[in-house]
C-alpha positions in Angstrom: 77.8 119.0 158.7 81.4 118.0 157.9 81.6 114.3 158.7 78.9 111.7 158.4 79.5 108.2 159.8 77.9 105.0 158.4 78.3 101.7 160.2 78.2 99.0 157.5 77.9 95.2 157.7 76.9 94.3 154.1 73.2 93.8 154.8 70.4 95.5 152.9 69.7 97.6 156.0 73.1 99.0 156.1 73.1 99.6 152.3 69.9 101.7 152.8 71.6 103.7 155.5 74.7 104.2 153.2 72.4 105.4 150.4 70.7 107.9 152.7 74.1 109.1 154.1 75.5 109.4 150.5 72.5 111.6 149.6 73.0 113.8 152.6 76.8 114.0 152.1 76.3 115.0 148.4 73.8 117.7 149.4 76.0 119.2 152.2 79.5 118.5 150.7 80.2 116.3 153.7 82.9 113.7 154.1 81.4 110.2 154.3 83.1 107.8 156.7 82.1 104.2 156.5 83.2 101.7 159.2 82.8 98.0 159.8 83.1 96.7 163.3 84.6 93.3 163.6 83.9 91.5 166.9 86.7 89.1 167.8 86.5 87.6 171.3 88.9 85.3 173.0 86.0 83.0 174.2 85.2 82.2 170.5 88.8 81.2 169.9 89.1 78.4 172.4 91.2 75.6 170.9 92.5 77.9 168.1 96.1 78.9 168.1 97.0 82.6 168.3 98.4 82.3 164.8 95.2 80.9 163.4 93.2 83.5 165.3 95.2 86.2 163.6 94.7 84.6 160.2 90.9 84.6 160.8 91.0 88.3 161.8 93.0 89.1 158.7 90.6 87.2 156.5 87.6 89.0 158.1 89.3 92.4 157.6 90.1 91.6 154.0 86.5 90.6 153.3 85.2 93.8 155.0 87.7 95.9 153.0 86.5 94.5 149.7 82.9 95.2 150.7 83.7 98.8 151.6 85.7 99.4 148.4 82.4 98.9 146.5 80.9 101.7 148.5 83.8 103.9 147.7 83.1 103.7 144.0 79.5 104.8 144.6 80.7 107.8 146.6 83.3 108.7 143.9 80.6 108.6 141.3 78.8 111.4 143.2 82.1 113.3 144.0 81.6 112.7 147.7 84.8 112.5 149.9 85.0 109.0 151.3 87.0 107.3 154.0 86.6 103.7 155.1 87.8 102.0 158.3 87.6 98.5 159.7 87.8 98.4 163.5 87.8 95.7 166.1 85.6 96.0 169.2 83.7 93.3 171.1 80.7 95.6 171.2 79.5 97.1 167.9 77.7 99.9 169.6 80.7 100.9 171.7 83.0 100.7 168.7 80.8 103.0 166.7 80.3 105.5 169.4 84.0 105.5 170.4 84.9 106.0 166.7 82.4 108.8 166.4 83.7 110.6 169.5 87.4 110.3 168.6 86.7 111.6 165.0 84.3 114.4 165.8 81.5 113.0 163.7 78.6 115.3 163.1 76.0 112.7 162.2 75.7 108.9 162.4 73.4 107.2 159.8 72.6 103.6 160.8 70.2 100.9 159.6 67.5 99.6 161.9 68.6 95.9 161.4 71.5 94.1 160.0 71.9 90.8 161.6 72.1 89.1 158.2 75.5 90.5 157.4 78.6 88.4 157.4 79.7 86.6 160.7 80.8 88.6 163.7 79.3 91.9 162.5 76.2 93.0 164.2 74.0 96.1 163.5 70.3 96.6 164.0 69.7 96.0 167.7 72.9 97.9 168.0 71.2 101.0 166.6 69.4 101.5 170.0 72.8 101.4 171.8 74.3 103.9 169.4 71.3 106.1 169.8 71.5 106.0 173.6 75.3 106.6 173.8 76.2 108.9 170.9 76.9 112.5 171.5 76.0 113.6 168.0 72.7 113.2 166.2 71.8 109.7 164.9 69.6 109.0 161.9 68.1 105.5 161.9 66.9 104.3 158.5 64.2 101.6 158.4 63.6 99.0 155.7 63.7 95.4 154.9 66.2 93.3 153.0 
C-alpha cells in the first residue's frame, strides 16, 4: 500500500479519517495524500465580477492550504511522507475519484459526514458516491463531531 488518499474538509469527521489514515500510513510506510475539494460554480457567482470570483477562489484555496498545513505537521511528527493538494471540482465525489484514478491511489480513507466544514466543501453524503465510483478500496470512518 504505497499511497493513501484522505479527502479533508476541516470537520471532525474528516479529522477522524485523517487520524486513521495516518495510523495506517505509519504502519505500512505509505505516502499520505490529503486533498480538499473546493466547489466553485458559475451559478453561485451571478452578479459577481470575474475578478472578484477569482479573489474568492484564491481566498478559499489559502484557507484550505492553512488547514492542510496543520495536518502536515502531524504527519511529519510520525515520519510519514505527506502531500497536500487543493483541487476544484463542482462534484466532491467526482473530484476525489478522478484524483485517485490519476494518481494511482491504493486506498481512500473518508469520513462518514463532514457537512459542517467550511463553505463549499462537502463530504459525508459524498462518501457513498466515492464508494460507488472508486476503483480502489475505500475505508469509511464513522464518528461524530
